[in-house]
C-alpha positions in Angstrom: 0.0 0.0 0.0 1.3 3.4 -0.9 2.5 5.5 2.0 0.1 8.4 1.3 -2.8 6.0 1.4 -1.7 4.7 4.8 -1.4 8.2 6.1 -4.8 9.2 4.8 -6.4 6.0 6.3 -4.7 6.8 9.6 -6.3 10.3 9.6 -9.7 8.9 8.7 -9.5 6.5 11.6 -8.5 9.2 14.0 -11.4 11.4 12.8 -13.8 8.5 13.2 -12.5 7.8 16.7 -12.9 11.5 17.8 -16.4 11.7 16.3 -17.5 8.5 18.0 -15.9 9.2 21.4 -17.2 12.8 21.6 -20.6 11.8 19.9 -20.2 14.5 17.3 -22.7 14.7 14.5 -20.5 16.2 11.8 -19.3 14.3 8.8 -16.1 16.2 7.9 -14.5 16.2 4.5 -10.7 15.6 4.4 -9.2 17.9 1.8 -5.8 16.5 0.8 -3.7 19.6 0.3 -1.6 18.6 -2.7 0.2 21.9 -3.4 3.8 21.3 -4.6 3.2 17.6 -4.8 3.3 15.8 -8.2 0.6 13.8 -10.0 2.5 10.6 -9.0 2.0 11.4 -5.3 -1.7 12.3 -5.8 -2.8 9.5 -8.1 -2.7 6.7 -5.4 -5.3 8.7 -3.4 -7.5 9.3 -6.5 -7.2 5.5 -7.3 -8.8 4.6 -4.0 -11.7 7.1 -4.6 -10.6 10.1 -2.5 -12.1 13.2 -4.2 -11.3 16.3 -2.2 -8.0 18.0 -3.0 -6.7 21.5 -2.1 -4.3 23.8 -4.0 -2.9 27.2 -3.2 -1.8 28.5 -6.6 -3.8 28.9 -9.8 -1.1 28.1 -12.2 0.0 25.0 -10.4 -3.6 23.8 -10.2 -4.2 24.5 -13.9 -1.1 22.5 -15.0 -1.5 19.6 -12.6 -5.2 19.0 -12.6 -6.1 19.5 -16.3 -4.8 16.0 -17.0 -5.8 14.4 -13.7 -9.4 15.5 -13.9 -9.8 14.1 -17.4 -9.3 10.7 -15.8 -10.8 11.3 -12.4 -14.0 13.2 -13.2 -15.5 13.2 -9.7 -12.6 15.2 -8.2 -13.6 18.3 -6.1 -10.9 20.9 -6.2 -10.6 23.5 -3.4 -8.8 26.8 -3.7 -7.4 27.3 -0.2 -4.7 30.0 -0.8 -4.8 33.7 -1.1 -6.7 34.6 -4.3 -5.9 37.9 -6.2 -9.0 39.4 -7.9 -7.2 39.4 -11.3 -7.1 35.6 -11.1 -10.7 35.2 -10.1 -11.8 34.1 -13.6 -9.4 31.2 -13.7 -10.3 30.3 -10.2 -14.0 30.1 -11.0 -13.2 28.0 -14.1 -10.9 25.5 -12.2 -12.2 25.1 -8.7 -15.4 23.7 -7.2 -14.8 25.5 -3.8 -13.0 28.7 -3.0 -12.1 29.0 0.8 -10.5 32.4 0.7 -13.1 35.0 -0.1 -11.6 37.9 1.9 -12.6 41.2 0.3 -15.5 42.9 -1.6 -13.5 43.4 -4.8 -12.8 39.7 -5.0 -16.4 38.8 -4.2 -17.7 41.0 -7.0 -15.2 39.6 -9.5 -16.2 36.0 -8.6 -19.9 37.0 -9.1 -19.1 38.5 -12.4 -17.2 35.5 -13.7 -19.8 33.0 -12.4 -22.3 34.7 -14.7 -19.9 34.8 -17.6 -18.9 31.2 -17.3 -22.3 30.0 -16.2 -20.9 28.2 -13.2 -21.6 28.4 -9.5 -18.7 27.8 -7.0 -19.2 27.0 -3.3 -17.5 29.7 -1.3 -16.2 30.2 2.2 -15.6 33.6 3.7 -12.1 33.8 5.2 -12.3 35.4 8.7 -9.4 37.0 10.4 -10.2 35.6 13.8 -7.0 36.8 15.5 -7.2 40.4 14.1 -3.7 39.9 12.7 -2.6 42.7 10.4 -0.4 40.4 8.3 -3.2 38.0 7.5 -6.1 38.3 5.0 -9.7 37.9 6.1 -12.8 39.8 7.0 -12.7 41.1 10.6 -15.3 39.7 13.0 -16.9 43.1 13.3 -17.4 43.4 9.5 -18.5 39.8 8.9 -22.3 40.1 9.1 -22.3 43.1 6.6 -19.9 41.3 4.3 -21.9 38.1 4.4 -25.1 40.1 3.5 -23.3 41.8 0.6 -22.1 38.5 -0.8 -25.5 36.8 -0.5 -28.0 39.5 -1.1 -26.2 41.9 -3.5 -24.0 39.4 -5.4 -26.1 36.1 -5.1 -23.0 34.2 -4.1 -23.3 30.7 -2.7 -21.6 31.2 0.7 -21.5 27.7 2.3 -19.4 28.5 5.3 -16.5 30.3 7.0 -12.8 29.6 7.0 -9.9 30.7 9.3 -6.2 30.5 9.7 -5.8 30.9 13.5 -2.8 32.7 15.0 0.2 30.5 15.6 -0.1 30.3 19.3 -1.3 27.8 21.9 -4.9 29.3 22.0 -6.0 27.7 18.7 -9.2 26.4 20.3 -10.3 29.9 21.3 -10.2 30.9 17.6 -12.0 27.8 16.5 -14.7 28.7 19.0 -14.9 32.2 17.6 -15.4 30.9 14.1 -18.1 28.4 15.3 -20.0 31.2 17.1 -19.9 33.3 13.9 -21.2 30.5 11.7 -24.0 29.8 14.2 -24.9 33.5 14.1 -25.1 33.4 10.3 -26.8 29.9 10.3 -24.0 28.5 8.1 -23.3 24.8 8.2 -19.7 24.5 7.1 -16.5 25.4 8.9 -13.1 25.1 7.0 -10.6 24.9 9.8 -8.0 22.5 11.1 -4.8 21.5 9.4 -2.2 18.7 10.0 -1.2 19.9 13.4 -4.6 20.9 14.8 -7.4 19.1 13.0 -8.2 17.0 16.1 -9.0 20.2 18.1 -10.9 21.7 15.1 -13.2 18.7 15.0 -14.3 19.4 18.6 -15.6 22.8 17.4 -17.6 21.6 14.5 -15.0 21.6 11.6 -16.6 20.2 8.4 -13.6 20.7 6.1 -10.2 19.7 7.2 -7.3 21.0 5.1 -4.6 18.4 5.6 -1.3 18.4 3.7 1.9 17.3 5.3 0.2 14.6 7.5 -0.8 12.9 4.2 1.9 13.8 1.7 4.9 14.2 4.0 7.2 17.1 4.4 6.8 19.8 1.7 10.0 20.6 -0.1 9.7 24.1 -1.7 
């Protein structure tokens, strides 16, 4: 068995154990974050029927997945990296989900290109839960108004919220903040939890886990 399949199965078992032990009702999707990894490393997972994959860069996703998706047609691609508004058209064309809607200009461009390409994408609003100046995301104070703008003015399909918590030991505090915000907006999906903290994220209702190195190994950039 390929090492990446073993790692993915190990994570699936861990997720199942946590859901059972804590009697959680969620059924989280594991997004295998395949950025920088080759088709050879991704294919074993596709061969066993894994469908959710995440990429950070438009060009890399274009080059890599054009061929892979012609063979594996059920694949669901998630854009999880920072998205510039001038690349929004390509993102709408390539991806099924965009997790990083973080400003009004980008939201309006996505709406424009969805109409142009006649395609709806499932979208997450990226929330800056830690109020960090170096990070993208909508502030907690602006979230309700931004959500209304996306849904009412632009008719975007906002399915949930996403966060990248500050790199400190209080991760769970930020997962709770995102959960509270999603409850307020009556959104069902939470994109939170990565290789190092997905177990904690599950306890706060994570529905989309973005896991890279724990599946593919150490990333060499």
